[in-house]
mmCIF file of the C-alpha atoms, coordinates in Angstrom:
data_MODEL
# 
_entry.id   MODEL 
# 
loop_
_atom_site.group_PDB 
_atom_site.id 
_atom_site.type_symbol 
_atom_site.label_atom_id 
_atom_site.label_alt_id 
_atom_site.label_comp_id 
_atom_site.label_asym_id 
_atom_site.label_entity_id 
_atom_site.label_seq_id 
_atom_site.pdbx_PDB_ins_code 
_atom_site.Cartn_x 
_atom_site.Cartn_y 
_atom_site.Cartn_z 
_atom_site.occupancy 
_atom_site.B_iso_or_equiv 
_atom_site.pdbx_formal_charge 
_atom_site.auth_seq_id 
_atom_site.auth_comp_id 
_atom_site.auth_asym_id 
_atom_site.auth_atom_id 
_atom_site.pdbx_PDB_model_num 
ATOM 1   C CA . UNK A 1 1   ? 60.652  101.330 76.146  1.00 0.00 ? 1   UNK A CA 1 
ATOM 2   C CA . UNK A 1 2   ? 64.192  101.820 77.979  1.00 0.00 ? 2   UNK A CA 1 
ATOM 3   C CA . UNK A 1 3   ? 66.508  103.856 76.265  1.00 0.00 ? 3   UNK A CA 1 
ATOM 4   C CA . UNK A 1 4   ? 69.735  103.388 76.358  1.00 0.00 ? 4   UNK A CA 1 
ATOM 5   C CA . UNK A 1 5   ? 71.740  106.529 76.440  1.00 0.00 ? 5   UNK A CA 1 
ATOM 6   C CA . UNK A 1 6   ? 69.518  107.585 79.471  1.00 0.00 ? 6   UNK A CA 1 
ATOM 7   C CA . UNK A 1 7   ? 70.609  103.924 81.421  1.00 0.00 ? 7   UNK A CA 1 
ATOM 8   C CA . UNK A 1 8   ? 74.232  104.456 80.439  1.00 0.00 ? 8   UNK A CA 1 
ATOM 9   C CA . UNK A 1 9   ? 73.359  108.469 82.256  1.00 0.00 ? 9   UNK A CA 1 
ATOM 10  C CA . UNK A 1 10  ? 72.199  106.973 85.313  1.00 0.00 ? 10  UNK A CA 1 
ATOM 11  C CA . UNK A 1 11  ? 75.250  104.697 85.294  1.00 0.00 ? 11  UNK A CA 1 
ATOM 12  C CA . UNK A 1 12  ? 77.977  106.902 84.677  1.00 0.00 ? 12  UNK A CA 1 
ATOM 13  C CA . UNK A 1 13  ? 76.674  108.961 87.313  1.00 0.00 ? 13  UNK A CA 1 
ATOM 14  C CA . UNK A 1 14  ? 76.479  106.077 89.525  1.00 0.00 ? 14  UNK A CA 1 
ATOM 15  C CA . UNK A 1 15  ? 80.044  104.792 89.130  1.00 0.00 ? 15  UNK A CA 1 
ATOM 16  C CA . UNK A 1 16  ? 81.024  109.134 90.085  1.00 0.00 ? 16  UNK A CA 1 
ATOM 17  C CA . UNK A 1 17  ? 78.620  108.857 92.776  1.00 0.00 ? 17  UNK A CA 1 
ATOM 18  C CA . UNK A 1 18  ? 80.733  104.666 93.765  1.00 0.00 ? 18  UNK A CA 1 
ATOM 19  C CA . UNK A 1 19  ? 84.452  106.262 94.132  1.00 0.00 ? 19  UNK A CA 1 
ATOM 20  C CA . UNK A 1 20  ? 83.499  108.917 96.026  1.00 0.00 ? 20  UNK A CA 1 
ATOM 21  C CA . UNK A 1 21  ? 81.857  106.009 98.177  1.00 0.00 ? 21  UNK A CA 1 
ATOM 22  C CA . UNK A 1 22  ? 85.177  104.475 97.733  1.00 0.00 ? 22  UNK A CA 1 
ATOM 23  C CA . UNK A 1 23  ? 86.823  107.284 99.199  1.00 0.00 ? 23  UNK A CA 1 
ATOM 24  C CA . UNK A 1 24  ? 83.951  107.290 102.589 1.00 0.00 ? 24  UNK A CA 1 
ATOM 25  C CA . UNK A 1 25  ? 84.804  103.274 102.985 1.00 0.00 ? 25  UNK A CA 1 
ATOM 26  C CA . UNK A 1 26  ? 88.511  103.966 103.679 1.00 0.00 ? 26  UNK A CA 1 
ATOM 27  C CA . UNK A 1 27  ? 87.961  106.713 105.599 1.00 0.00 ? 27  UNK A CA 1 
ATOM 28  C CA . UNK A 1 28  ? 85.661  104.842 108.315 1.00 0.00 ? 28  UNK A CA 1 
ATOM 29  C CA . UNK A 1 29  ? 87.805  100.878 107.717 1.00 0.00 ? 29  UNK A CA 1 
ATOM 30  C CA . UNK A 1 30  ? 88.976  100.573 111.013 1.00 0.00 ? 30  UNK A CA 1 
ATOM 31  C CA . UNK A 1 31  ? 92.386  101.296 110.278 1.00 0.00 ? 31  UNK A CA 1 
ATOM 32  C CA . UNK A 1 32  ? 91.421  104.157 108.195 1.00 0.00 ? 32  UNK A CA 1 
ATOM 33  C CA . UNK A 1 33  ? 92.741  102.822 104.554 1.00 0.00 ? 33  UNK A CA 1 
ATOM 34  C CA . UNK A 1 34  ? 91.113  99.070  103.728 1.00 0.00 ? 34  UNK A CA 1 
ATOM 35  C CA . UNK A 1 35  ? 88.308  97.639  104.530 1.00 0.00 ? 35  UNK A CA 1 
ATOM 36  C CA . UNK A 1 36  ? 85.997  94.644  103.178 1.00 0.00 ? 36  UNK A CA 1 
ATOM 37  C CA . UNK A 1 37  ? 83.432  97.233  101.937 1.00 0.00 ? 37  UNK A CA 1 
ATOM 38  C CA . UNK A 1 38  ? 86.163  98.959  100.360 1.00 0.00 ? 38  UNK A CA 1 
ATOM 39  C CA . UNK A 1 39  ? 86.272  96.501  98.433  1.00 0.00 ? 39  UNK A CA 1 
ATOM 40  C CA . UNK A 1 40  ? 83.040  95.915  97.784  1.00 0.00 ? 40  UNK A CA 1 
ATOM 41  C CA . UNK A 1 41  ? 82.474  99.254  96.704  1.00 0.00 ? 41  UNK A CA 1 
ATOM 42  C CA . UNK A 1 42  ? 85.713  98.591  94.312  1.00 0.00 ? 42  UNK A CA 1 
ATOM 43  C CA . UNK A 1 43  ? 83.538  95.072  92.822  1.00 0.00 ? 43  UNK A CA 1 
ATOM 44  C CA . UNK A 1 44  ? 80.931  97.112  92.270  1.00 0.00 ? 44  UNK A CA 1 
ATOM 45  C CA . UNK A 1 45  ? 83.111  100.393 90.190  1.00 0.00 ? 45  UNK A CA 1 
ATOM 46  C CA . UNK A 1 46  ? 84.255  97.330  88.167  1.00 0.00 ? 46  UNK A CA 1 
ATOM 47  C CA . UNK A 1 47  ? 81.196  95.530  87.087  1.00 0.00 ? 47  UNK A CA 1 
ATOM 48  C CA . UNK A 1 48  ? 79.560  99.072  86.020  1.00 0.00 ? 48  UNK A CA 1 
ATOM 49  C CA . UNK A 1 49  ? 82.846  99.982  84.505  1.00 0.00 ? 49  UNK A CA 1 
ATOM 50  C CA . UNK A 1 50  ? 82.819  96.942  82.123  1.00 0.00 ? 50  UNK A CA 1 
ATOM 51  C CA . UNK A 1 51  ? 79.674  98.890  80.642  1.00 0.00 ? 51  UNK A CA 1 
ATOM 52  C CA . UNK A 1 52  ? 79.999  101.866 80.895  1.00 0.00 ? 52  UNK A CA 1 
ATOM 53  C CA . UNK A 1 53  ? 83.504  102.660 80.176  1.00 0.00 ? 53  UNK A CA 1 
ATOM 54  C CA . UNK A 1 54  ? 86.040  104.873 83.035  1.00 0.00 ? 54  UNK A CA 1 
ATOM 55  C CA . UNK A 1 55  ? 84.616  107.075 85.622  1.00 0.00 ? 55  UNK A CA 1 
ATOM 56  C CA . UNK A 1 56  ? 87.551  110.835 84.497  1.00 0.00 ? 56  UNK A CA 1 
ATOM 57  C CA . UNK A 1 57  ? 90.164  110.116 86.691  1.00 0.00 ? 57  UNK A CA 1 
ATOM 58  C CA . UNK A 1 58  ? 89.428  114.615 87.468  1.00 0.00 ? 58  UNK A CA 1 
ATOM 59  C CA . UNK A 1 59  ? 85.874  113.087 88.311  1.00 0.00 ? 59  UNK A CA 1 
ATOM 60  C CA . UNK A 1 60  ? 88.050  110.188 90.793  1.00 0.00 ? 60  UNK A CA 1 
ATOM 61  C CA . UNK A 1 61  ? 89.055  110.800 94.573  1.00 0.00 ? 61  UNK A CA 1 
ATOM 62  C CA . UNK A 1 62  ? 93.163  111.627 94.195  1.00 0.00 ? 62  UNK A CA 1 
ATOM 63  C CA . UNK A 1 63  ? 94.085  109.875 96.520  1.00 0.00 ? 63  UNK A CA 1 
ATOM 64  C CA . UNK A 1 64  ? 93.265  107.129 94.042  1.00 0.00 ? 64  UNK A CA 1 
ATOM 65  C CA . UNK A 1 65  ? 95.003  109.003 91.073  1.00 0.00 ? 65  UNK A CA 1 
ATOM 66  C CA . UNK A 1 66  ? 98.648  109.259 93.926  1.00 0.00 ? 66  UNK A CA 1 
ATOM 67  C CA . UNK A 1 67  ? 98.227  105.828 95.019  1.00 0.00 ? 67  UNK A CA 1 
ATOM 68  C CA . UNK A 1 68  ? 97.677  104.137 91.446  1.00 0.00 ? 68  UNK A CA 1 
ATOM 69  C CA . UNK A 1 69  ? 94.712  102.622 93.066  1.00 0.00 ? 69  UNK A CA 1 
ATOM 70  C CA . UNK A 1 70  ? 92.525  103.930 89.750  1.00 0.00 ? 70  UNK A CA 1 
ATOM 71  C CA . UNK A 1 71  ? 94.622  102.787 87.272  1.00 0.00 ? 71  UNK A CA 1 
ATOM 72  C CA . UNK A 1 72  ? 94.782  99.498  89.042  1.00 0.00 ? 72  UNK A CA 1 
ATOM 73  C CA . UNK A 1 73  ? 90.305  99.264  89.394  1.00 0.00 ? 73  UNK A CA 1 
ATOM 74  C CA . UNK A 1 74  ? 90.843  99.100  85.556  1.00 0.00 ? 74  UNK A CA 1 
ATOM 75  C CA . UNK A 1 75  ? 93.997  97.924  84.438  1.00 0.00 ? 75  UNK A CA 1 
ATOM 76  C CA . UNK A 1 76  ? 92.337  94.327  86.086  1.00 0.00 ? 76  UNK A CA 1 
ATOM 77  C CA . UNK A 1 77  ? 89.137  94.874  84.407  1.00 0.00 ? 77  UNK A CA 1 
ATOM 78  C CA . UNK A 1 78  ? 91.357  95.440  80.377  1.00 0.00 ? 78  UNK A CA 1 
ATOM 79  C CA . UNK A 1 79  ? 90.872  98.701  81.221  1.00 0.00 ? 79  UNK A CA 1 
ATOM 80  C CA . UNK A 1 80  ? 93.165  101.245 79.909  1.00 0.00 ? 80  UNK A CA 1 
ATOM 81  C CA . UNK A 1 81  ? 93.424  104.364 82.365  1.00 0.00 ? 81  UNK A CA 1 
ATOM 82  C CA . UNK A 1 82  ? 96.701  105.429 82.807  1.00 0.00 ? 82  UNK A CA 1 
ATOM 83  C CA . UNK A 1 83  ? 98.014  108.323 84.376  1.00 0.00 ? 83  UNK A CA 1 
ATOM 84  C CA . UNK A 1 84  ? 100.757 110.871 83.060  1.00 0.00 ? 84  UNK A CA 1 
ATOM 85  C CA . UNK A 1 85  ? 102.416 111.530 86.751  1.00 0.00 ? 85  UNK A CA 1 
ATOM 86  C CA . UNK A 1 86  ? 102.636 115.624 85.699  1.00 0.00 ? 86  UNK A CA 1 
ATOM 87  C CA . UNK A 1 87  ? 99.244  115.241 85.719  1.00 0.00 ? 87  UNK A CA 1 
ATOM 88  C CA . UNK A 1 88  ? 99.225  114.094 89.137  1.00 0.00 ? 88  UNK A CA 1 
ATOM 89  C CA . UNK A 1 89  ? 101.608 116.810 90.862  1.00 0.00 ? 89  UNK A CA 1 
ATOM 90  C CA . UNK A 1 90  ? 99.398  119.621 88.008  1.00 0.00 ? 90  UNK A CA 1 
ATOM 91  C CA . UNK A 1 91  ? 95.777  118.584 89.151  1.00 0.00 ? 91  UNK A CA 1 
ATOM 92  C CA . UNK A 1 92  ? 97.940  118.220 93.475  1.00 0.00 ? 92  UNK A CA 1 
ATOM 93  C CA . UNK A 1 93  ? 98.625  122.290 92.899  1.00 0.00 ? 93  UNK A CA 1 
ATOM 94  C CA . UNK A 1 94  ? 95.750  123.197 91.986  1.00 0.00 ? 94  UNK A CA 1 
ATOM 95  C CA . UNK A 1 95  ? 93.864  121.518 94.864  1.00 0.00 ? 95  UNK A CA 1 
ATOM 96  C CA . UNK A 1 96  ? 96.071  123.206 97.331  1.00 0.00 ? 96  UNK A CA 1 
ATOM 97  C CA . UNK A 1 97  ? 96.148  126.235 95.594  1.00 0.00 ? 97  UNK A CA 1 
ATOM 98  C CA . UNK A 1 98  ? 92.352  126.293 95.857  1.00 0.00 ? 98  UNK A CA 1 
ATOM 99  C CA . UNK A 1 99  ? 93.055  125.514 99.681  1.00 0.00 ? 99  UNK A CA 1 
ATOM 100 C CA . UNK A 1 100 ? 95.080  127.979 99.616  1.00 0.00 ? 100 UNK A CA 1 
ATOM 101 C CA . UNK A 1 101 ? 92.762  130.347 98.997  1.00 0.00 ? 101 UNK A CA 1 
# 
């Protein structure tokens, strides 16, 4: 028998990994920004998000939140995932402080 809770947890873990896959796809794109591979990963993110809900924005590469890609992907599938500007600024400052340490 399939354990629904374990399946949902595995899907959420995969979804978090897909955001990292998107980051890698962007880095490896010919223009360093976007490619067909990125489009493919975004479609996978949308499909899984529709099933298990959004990955918390704090677990997503910050660049996708800063550029609003995170928010727009969710908006495209009817999920509100708004992140306040102060939250982004705070996360960015923390990341910078950690880089300096």
